[in-house]
Backbone as ProteinMPNN parsed JSONL, in Angstrom:
{"seq_chain_A": "XXXXXXXXXXXXXXXXXXXXXXXXXXXXXXXXXXXXXXXXXXXXXXXXXXXXXXXXXXXXXXXXXXXXXXXXXXXXXXXXXXXXXXXXXXXXXXXXXXXXXXXX", "coords_chain_A": {"N_chain_A": [[0.625, -1.589, -0.312], [0.598, 2.129, -0.737], [0.536, 5.541, 0.32], [-0.856, 8.186, 0.712], [-0.079, 11.172, -0.37], [-1.095, 14.363, 1.341], [-1.956, 17.581, 0.817], [-0.513, 20.537, 1.675], [-2.179, 22.534, 3.813], [-2.22, 25.703, 3.137], [-1.588, 28.456, 6.349], [-2.988, 31.254, 6.742], [-2.4, 34.556, 7.658], [-4.401, 36.524, 10.516], [-6.177, 38.786, 10.998], [-7.845, 41.67, 12.737], [-10.45, 44.248, 12.546], [-10.059, 47.493, 14.138], [-12.187, 49.191, 13.687], [-14.25, 47.585, 12.643], [-14.448, 45.684, 14.209], [-14.446, 42.794, 12.958], [-12.644, 39.906, 11.786], [-10.438, 39.728, 9.734], [-7.992, 38.165, 6.324], [-5.28, 39.275, 6.996], [-3.79, 40.86, 4.681], [-5.773, 42.029, 3.448], [-6.631, 43.975, 4.907], [-5.856, 47.724, 6.292], [-3.021, 48.482, 7.444], [-1.777, 50.305, 10.211], [-0.205, 52.336, 11.413], [2.547, 53.024, 15.032], [4.98, 54.842, 15.157], [7.518, 56.059, 16.474], [8.207, 58.707, 15.275], [5.628, 59.529, 15.013], [2.069, 58.968, 13.729], [1.333, 56.064, 11.352], [0.495, 55.704, 8.224], [0.89, 51.839, 7.398], [1.166, 50.612, 4.225], [2.617, 48.022, 2.815], [2.716, 46.591, 5.388], [4.865, 46.013, 7.074], [6.512, 47.83, 8.692], [8.417, 48.104, 11.564], [7.133, 48.738, 14.79], [4.423, 49.54, 16.54], [1.091, 47.719, 16.081], [-2.417, 48.507, 14.365], [-4.94, 47.382, 12.875], [-7.159, 48.157, 9.951], [-10.253, 48.139, 7.848], [-10.435, 48.672, 3.794], [-12.638, 50.743, 4.497], [-14.791, 53.447, 4.914], [-16.575, 53.544, 6.892], [-15.576, 52.144, 8.86], [-12.698, 53.375, 9.305], [-13.978, 56.392, 10.187], [-15.402, 55.144, 12.665], [-13.022, 54.496, 14.09], [-11.312, 55.873, 14.109], [-12.758, 57.852, 16.337], [-11.968, 56.556, 18.715], [-11.109, 54.075, 19.133], [-8.387, 53.344, 17.796], [-6.529, 55.01, 18.556], [-6.868, 53.668, 20.943], [-5.964, 50.975, 20.506], [-3.147, 51.376, 19.499], [-1.988, 52.277, 22.07], [-2.209, 55.083, 22.26], [-2.281, 58.974, 22.245], [-4.0, 60.311, 20.655], [-2.586, 62.881, 18.498], [-3.498, 66.166, 16.795], [-2.22, 66.642, 14.334], [-1.621, 63.632, 13.683], [-4.208, 62.96, 13.499], [-4.743, 64.47, 11.229], [-3.064, 63.016, 9.078], [-4.168, 60.471, 9.266], [-6.972, 61.151, 8.554], [-6.561, 62.234, 6.048], [-5.976, 60.334, 4.726], [-8.393, 58.598, 5.038], [-9.338, 60.047, 2.745], [-9.132, 59.667, 0.83], [-9.996, 56.851, -0.229], [-12.474, 54.603, -1.484], [-15.471, 55.914, -2.059], [-18.576, 54.182, 0.118], [-20.917, 51.463, -0.835], [-24.923, 50.983, 0.002], [-25.249, 48.62, 0.502], [-21.935, 47.535, 1.068], [-22.5, 48.795, 3.675], [-24.007, 46.841, 4.525], [-22.649, 44.689, 4.751], [-20.63, 45.096, 6.209], [-22.195, 44.954, 9.118]], "CA_chain_A": [[0.023, -0.114, -0.466], [1.365, 3.173, -1.022], [0.028, 6.095, 1.37], [-1.324, 9.213, -0.052], [0.541, 12.593, 0.264], [-2.159, 15.414, 1.344], [-1.225, 18.221, 0.379], [-0.589, 21.121, 3.001], [-2.942, 24.202, 3.77], [-1.381, 27.889, 3.72], [-1.405, 29.74, 6.895], [-3.139, 32.757, 6.335], [-2.422, 35.677, 9.226], [-5.88, 36.83, 10.699], [-6.266, 40.166, 11.86], [-9.281, 41.962, 13.449], [-10.208, 45.567, 12.106], [-10.693, 47.98, 15.104], [-13.483, 49.952, 13.665], [-15.703, 46.95, 13.076], [-13.802, 44.554, 14.861], [-14.262, 41.712, 12.023], [-11.422, 39.403, 11.67], [-10.039, 39.211, 8.387], [-7.86, 38.054, 6.624], [-4.107, 39.973, 7.231], [-3.775, 41.002, 3.575], [-7.108, 42.194, 3.049], [-6.788, 44.87, 5.735], [-4.598, 48.347, 5.927], [-1.757, 48.619, 8.655], [-1.619, 51.916, 10.971], [1.495, 52.122, 12.89], [2.98, 53.996, 15.72], [6.77, 54.585, 15.567], [8.597, 57.122, 16.762], [7.925, 60.058, 14.314], [3.943, 59.871, 14.77], [1.035, 57.524, 13.373], [1.912, 56.71, 9.45], [-0.368, 53.936, 7.283], [2.009, 50.752, 6.747], [0.799, 49.706, 2.863], [3.158, 47.117, 3.03], [1.92, 45.665, 6.513], [6.398, 45.526, 7.285], [7.437, 48.494, 8.951], [8.506, 48.421, 13.102], [6.276, 50.311, 15.571], [2.852, 48.645, 17.217], [0.676, 48.396, 14.675], [-3.261, 48.409, 14.001], [-5.322, 47.268, 11.346], [-8.775, 49.08, 9.754], [-10.883, 47.646, 6.609], [-10.403, 49.988, 3.329], [-13.572, 51.476, 4.228], [-14.888, 54.559, 5.604], [-16.825, 53.898, 7.901], [-14.015, 51.94, 9.541], [-12.121, 54.318, 9.55], [-14.402, 56.886, 11.064], [-14.841, 54.387, 13.923], [-11.651, 53.785, 14.519], [-10.704, 58.098, 14.697], [-13.54, 57.9, 17.39], [-10.954, 56.098, 19.667], [-10.594, 53.114, 18.939], [-7.702, 53.17, 16.874], [-5.805, 55.144, 19.281], [-6.509, 52.639, 22.387], [-5.152, 50.141, 20.273], [-2.276, 51.788, 19.749], [-1.829, 53.019, 23.466], [-0.765, 56.304, 22.214], [-2.809, 59.668, 22.319], [-3.561, 61.084, 18.467], [-2.261, 64.557, 18.494], [-4.168, 67.241, 15.753], [-1.045, 65.691, 13.21], [-2.014, 62.514, 13.604], [-5.201, 62.753, 13.059], [-4.752, 64.611, 9.792], [-2.216, 62.579, 8.109], [-5.596, 59.814, 8.913], [-8.292, 61.746, 7.677], [-5.808, 62.669, 4.188], [-6.056, 59.182, 3.714], [-9.833, 58.154, 4.802], [-10.455, 60.206, 1.678], [-9.144, 58.738, -0.951], [-10.705, 55.454, 0.397], [-13.9, 55.079, -2.01], [-17.434, 55.865, -0.724], [-19.487, 52.773, -0.077], [-22.72, 51.764, -0.931], [-25.525, 50.122, 0.963], [-24.466, 46.868, 0.427], [-21.1, 47.235, 1.437], [-22.645, 48.764, 5.389], [-24.545, 46.112, 4.91], [-21.705, 43.684, 5.249], [-19.561, 44.81, 7.322], [-22.663, 45.05, 9.998]], "C_chain_A": [[0.7, 0.959, -0.056], [-0.049, 4.432, -0.364], [0.1, 7.639, 0.688], [-0.62, 10.475, 0.401], [-0.59, 13.483, 0.708], [-1.312, 16.766, 1.528], [-1.904, 19.469, 1.763], [-1.318, 22.021, 3.184], [-1.809, 24.669, 4.357], [-2.17, 27.79, 5.34], [-2.078, 31.119, 6.404], [-3.356, 33.8, 7.848], [-3.864, 35.899, 9.653], [-5.326, 38.241, 11.402], [-7.386, 40.793, 11.98], [-8.999, 43.625, 13.107], [-10.52, 46.061, 13.652], [-11.603, 48.684, 15.587], [-14.572, 49.122, 13.448], [-15.597, 45.827, 13.853], [-14.429, 42.951, 14.4], [-13.189, 41.264, 11.63], [-11.288, 38.758, 9.943], [-8.52, 39.036, 7.936], [-6.357, 38.88, 6.577], [-3.769, 41.424, 6.099], [-4.792, 41.797, 2.896], [-7.888, 43.825, 3.734], [-5.714, 46.228, 5.702], [-3.865, 49.051, 7.597], [-1.458, 49.739, 9.211], [-0.27, 51.49, 12.115], [1.956, 53.286, 13.942], [4.418, 53.976, 15.629], [6.872, 56.527, 16.25], [8.224, 59.009, 16.432], [6.347, 60.622, 14.627], [3.068, 58.483, 14.399], [1.143, 57.896, 11.709], [0.942, 55.306, 9.29], [1.143, 53.216, 6.534], [0.609, 50.033, 5.23], [1.449, 48.657, 2.956], [3.323, 45.675, 3.996], [3.848, 45.398, 7.984], [6.749, 46.95, 7.897], [7.149, 47.966, 10.801], [7.223, 49.416, 13.194], [5.16, 48.903, 16.42], [1.83, 49.526, 16.163], [-1.034, 48.424, 14.942], [-3.761, 48.045, 12.975], [-6.679, 47.803, 10.967], [-9.26, 48.251, 8.482], [-10.039, 49.46, 5.453], [-11.967, 50.664, 3.436], [-13.928, 52.6, 4.887], [-14.98, 54.926, 7.107], [-16.619, 53.214, 9.213], [-13.508, 52.535, 10.068], [-12.75, 55.369, 10.852], [-14.428, 56.412, 12.582], [-14.078, 54.447, 14.576], [-11.025, 55.073, 15.12], [-11.69, 58.506, 16.348], [-12.608, 58.319, 18.591], [-10.235, 55.211, 19.774], [-8.665, 52.533, 18.669], [-6.168, 54.063, 17.893], [-5.377, 54.412, 20.659], [-5.511, 51.282, 22.125], [-3.505, 50.211, 19.449], [-1.591, 51.74, 21.004], [-1.085, 54.315, 22.856], [-2.157, 56.979, 21.855], [-2.826, 60.083, 20.913], [-3.475, 62.108, 18.537], [-3.584, 64.794, 17.104], [-3.677, 66.404, 14.547], [-1.143, 64.552, 12.671], [-2.893, 61.945, 12.948], [-5.407, 63.449, 11.299], [-4.739, 64.205, 8.874], [-3.588, 61.115, 7.71], [-6.623, 60.149, 8.499], [-7.628, 62.027, 5.727], [-6.186, 60.64, 4.038], [-6.987, 58.703, 3.566], [-10.17, 58.654, 3.675], [-10.333, 60.09, 1.377], [-9.27, 57.573, -0.591], [-12.177, 55.894, -0.734], [-14.969, 55.376, -0.83], [-18.332, 54.123, -0.771], [-20.451, 52.951, -0.101], [-23.366, 50.893, -0.01], [-25.121, 48.784, 1.304], [-23.579, 46.216, 1.24], [-21.202, 47.64, 3.28], [-23.075, 48.068, 5.523], [-23.719, 44.243, 5.534], [-20.684, 43.306, 6.349], [-20.374, 44.881, 8.442], [-23.184, 43.14, 10.642]], "O_chain_A": [[1.412, 0.864, 0.943], [-1.254, 4.253, -0.539], [1.142, 8.091, 0.213], [-0.631, 10.749, 1.601], [-1.488, 13.019, 0.006], [-0.294, 16.937, 2.199], [-2.937, 19.473, 2.434], [-1.025, 22.783, 2.263], [-0.992, 24.445, 5.251], [-3.201, 27.133, 5.488], [-1.485, 31.913, 5.674], [-4.196, 33.74, 8.747], [-4.636, 35.279, 8.922], [-4.349, 38.525, 12.095], [-8.181, 40.412, 11.121], [-7.931, 44.219, 13.254], [-11.114, 45.293, 14.409], [-11.976, 48.949, 16.73], [-15.698, 49.463, 13.809], [-16.542, 45.089, 14.134], [-14.793, 42.105, 15.216], [-12.494, 42.082, 11.026], [-11.784, 37.832, 9.3], [-7.661, 39.496, 8.687], [-6.441, 39.328, 5.434], [-3.572, 42.588, 6.449], [-4.58, 42.201, 1.753], [-8.887, 44.481, 3.436], [-4.659, 45.981, 5.118], [-4.262, 49.84, 8.455], [-0.645, 50.357, 8.523], [0.201, 50.781, 13.004], [1.708, 54.454, 13.64], [5.019, 53.0, 16.076], [6.328, 57.63, 16.289], [8.077, 60.024, 17.113], [5.958, 61.785, 14.519], [3.328, 57.318, 14.698], [1.108, 58.933, 11.047], [0.777, 54.305, 9.986], [1.982, 53.614, 5.726], [-0.383, 49.311, 5.329], [0.617, 47.849, 3.367], [3.701, 44.524, 3.783], [3.934, 44.909, 9.11], [7.722, 47.297, 7.228], [6.069, 47.58, 11.249], [6.632, 50.229, 12.483], [5.341, 47.714, 16.681], [1.668, 50.662, 15.718], [-1.129, 48.336, 16.166], [-3.136, 48.305, 11.946], [-7.424, 47.876, 11.944], [-8.337, 47.55, 8.069], [-9.53, 50.523, 5.807], [-12.448, 51.096, 2.389], [-13.068, 52.809, 5.743], [-14.424, 55.634, 7.946], [-17.16, 53.462, 10.291], [-13.572, 52.549, 11.298], [-12.36, 55.349, 12.019], [-13.805, 56.937, 13.505], [-14.273, 54.467, 15.792], [-10.452, 55.264, 16.193], [-11.304, 59.277, 17.227], [-12.399, 59.375, 19.188], [-9.103, 55.182, 20.258], [-8.009, 51.648, 19.218], [-5.007, 53.661, 17.823], [-4.313, 54.411, 21.277], [-4.72, 50.717, 22.88], [-2.904, 49.258, 18.953], [-0.53, 51.117, 21.015], [0.116, 54.58, 22.888], [-3.08, 56.322, 21.375], [-1.851, 60.176, 20.167], [-4.581, 62.623, 18.703], [-4.318, 63.933, 16.619], [-4.399, 65.662, 13.88], [-0.875, 64.295, 11.497], [-2.839, 60.99, 12.174], [-6.091, 62.943, 10.41], [-5.504, 64.38, 7.925], [-3.935, 60.759, 6.584], [-7.326, 59.284, 7.975], [-8.201, 61.981, 4.638], [-6.648, 60.056, 3.058], [-7.204, 58.203, 2.462], [-11.164, 58.139, 3.163], [-11.26, 60.05, 0.568], [-8.156, 57.058, -0.686], [-12.743, 56.984, -0.822], [-15.194, 55.225, 0.371], [-18.497, 53.286, -1.659], [-21.097, 53.929, 0.277], [-22.721, 50.133, 0.713], [-24.759, 48.185, 2.317], [-23.719, 45.171, 1.875], [-20.436, 47.143, 4.106], [-23.071, 47.81, 6.727], [-24.038, 43.279, 6.23], [-20.206, 42.343, 6.949], [-19.588, 44.909, 9.39], [-23.776, 42.988, 11.711]]}, "name": "protein", "num_of_chains": 1, "seq": "XXXXXXXXXXXXXXXXXXXXXXXXXXXXXXXXXXXXXXXXXXXXXXXXXXXXXXXXXXXXXXXXXXXXXXXXXXXXXXXXXXXXXXXXXXXXXXXXXXXXXXXX"}
């Protein structure tokens, strides 16, 4: 008898969006990093520093900026940090009603 070799299932890292608290694959979320220079958006997901994740939906960013993001990063967001994050949020596409129902 010959043994069948089973194909190994690749591990997909999971992260939680701090805006809507849903768990998704790490690559589908946007990482926000606390660095000594301030808060930065990390599109590569590899910068050094404490990170938190958000969907690419404006509703998640709005909820995150209300306090969940600051709590996850263990920092008080400065006005400059809020401006950087708000500018990034403005580049995100507007949501449709179907997107809003999917996140709830």
